[in-house]
C-alpha positions, 0 to 999 in steps of 0.5 A: 265223858264217855267209856272206851273199851279196850278189847284183848287184840289177836296178837298172832301165832294162833293164841286163844289167849294170854296171861296178866304179867302186871301191871302198870297202871290201876283203876283210878289212875290215869293213863295217857295215849300210847302209854304201855299199861300192861305186860300180857304173856304168850306162850311165846313172848311177853307183850306190852298192850299200850292205850291207844286213849287217854282217860282214867281207868274204870275197869280191868280185867282181873289180877296178875297171872289171870287169863284173858280170851281174845277179844274179851274186855281187858280195861275200861277207860273214861275219855273226854268228850266223845267216844272213838268209834269202837268205844263201849256206849253202853255203861260199863258194869260195876265190879261184883263184890265177891270181885272186889273181895277176890282181889284183895285176898289175893294182891293184900301188898298193894297200897291200892288194895287197902284202900279198897278194902277201907271203903268196903268197910268203912268201920274196920276193927280197931288194931288190938292194943299191944301187950304189955313187956313182963314186969321183970322186963321193963324195970330189970337193970342190966349195966351193958353198952349199947354194942354189947346190948345189940349184940345180945339181941342179934344173939337172942339173948336176954341180958338178965339170964347173963351173969357179969363177970366183975363190977355188974357189968355185962361185957361181950365176954360174958356174952361169950361164956353164956354161949359157951356154956349154954351151947345152942342157946341163940336161935339159928336163924330169926324168926320169919312169917310165911309168905304165899306168892302166887306163880304167875307169868315165866314162872308159872311157864317154867313150872308147867314146862319141867314138869311136863318135860319129867312127865313126859321124858325117861331122862337118865344122865351121864358124867364125865370128868374133863382135865380143862388145864391146857382150855383154860390156858388156850382161853387165856392166851386169847383173852391176852390177844383179844384186841377189842373184840369180846373177852372169852368164856370157857362157853364159846369153846365148849360150844364150838367143841360141841357142834364140832362133835355133833356130826358123828352123834346125830341122835344128840342134836335132835327134837322127838314130836312123841305125838306124831313119833317122829324124830327131826336130826338137825344138820344145824346146832340151833344151841339152847342157852339157859339164863337165868333172870329176875322172872326165872330161866329162860332160853335163848336160842343161838341160831346156827352156832356151829357156823360161828367163830368163837368171837362171834358166839361171845358176841351172840352170848352176851347179846341173848343173856343182856335181852333174856335178862332185861325183857328185851329177847324177840319170839323168835330167839326163844324158840327153834333151840336143837340142844341146849347148854346149862351152865351155874357158873361158878356155882356149878357143883360137883355134879348136875342133872338137868331137866331136858329142854322140850321137845329137844332130847338133851341137855348137857351141863358144865360143872364148876372148875375146880383145882386138884393134885392129879398124875401127870407123865413125866416126860421120862416114862414115869409120873409126877404131881401136878395141879390141874383144872378139872370140870365134871361135863353132865349130859341128860337124855331122852332115853326113847330116843338116846341110848346110853352107850350114845350118850357116853361116847358122845361124852368122851368124844367132845373130852378129847377136844376139850383136853386138846384144845388146838383141835378146837380152833382146826377148821 
């Protein structure tokens, strides 16, 4: 038997360390050659590590959320026969007691950690005996069907406190009467134990980026209401005749309108290097698209959005959103944005004040579409009331680069295109 030390490789991009996001194996497990055993995150992407050998894992560098420097030990593997050329010849040091205790404290939800804790102390203290229920509760005789008992339990009502209306049997009507005369008796929600969640991986990156954006960028927001009735009618017509093309959401239409508006407002499609004191105004639109994933909010980038038609944008939006959700987005697909659109879809609310994706200088947020009665021209010089579809457009800007007048003028120009959607399709 020999021991092989797998060291954190240099995965490029000039990084000095990477974060442990998720272990797929633990100490004592067998790992096969070319099998992924841990996911490591850099500032750019999540990279799975594959084992170059087959063997039993003896030691790991740390827990999820810990940082590992390039070239330092990531895992020690016991292999059969002679060790590979780059194996570590000396015995791998046993984990120190304080390290073991730290892992047990942080990751108590893992079954293997519970085993480690028992191994550290083979004589754990016995659990305290359960406290017996009060005598009155145990022996109280209450007549009620199982359905009534379950409902009372869900409502947090002690049946011994409910007075039955007849024959000594408690019914649903008796529970209703009890609630009516004892308003606020039932708990608002069942009690839950506190939970500590370690901020690691993508969640940590998001926290750091958002904190840096709010700390360094003087934000201001502007919101305008747009009538999207005609835009929604156009979208319905395009979808009805799309053939084998992807179904259009409002996002490709909005991105197209933004790309058509930006040439007159170059300060919106820009990035600010505040250390160098340089603003770069971009001719091409590399549109960041905020996508919600299980790991948190990610922003894949649609490169050269201004050069794509509606259907190409729809395809790219779907592809990038799926890649972000499944963790398969490439590093170059997650960087290089010049402007970001963020949408919560039907949860969009009346108005939002999104946080700028630094070093960009603006972010645009379409909100939920709602229907409201509005006064519209009746064609005879008067007005009539008509049901219209309305949506608010929010924009947050970096006040060091974008003035309020410029942001408002940009949104007003965008509104004209949105409310006259035929212009969106004009080359």
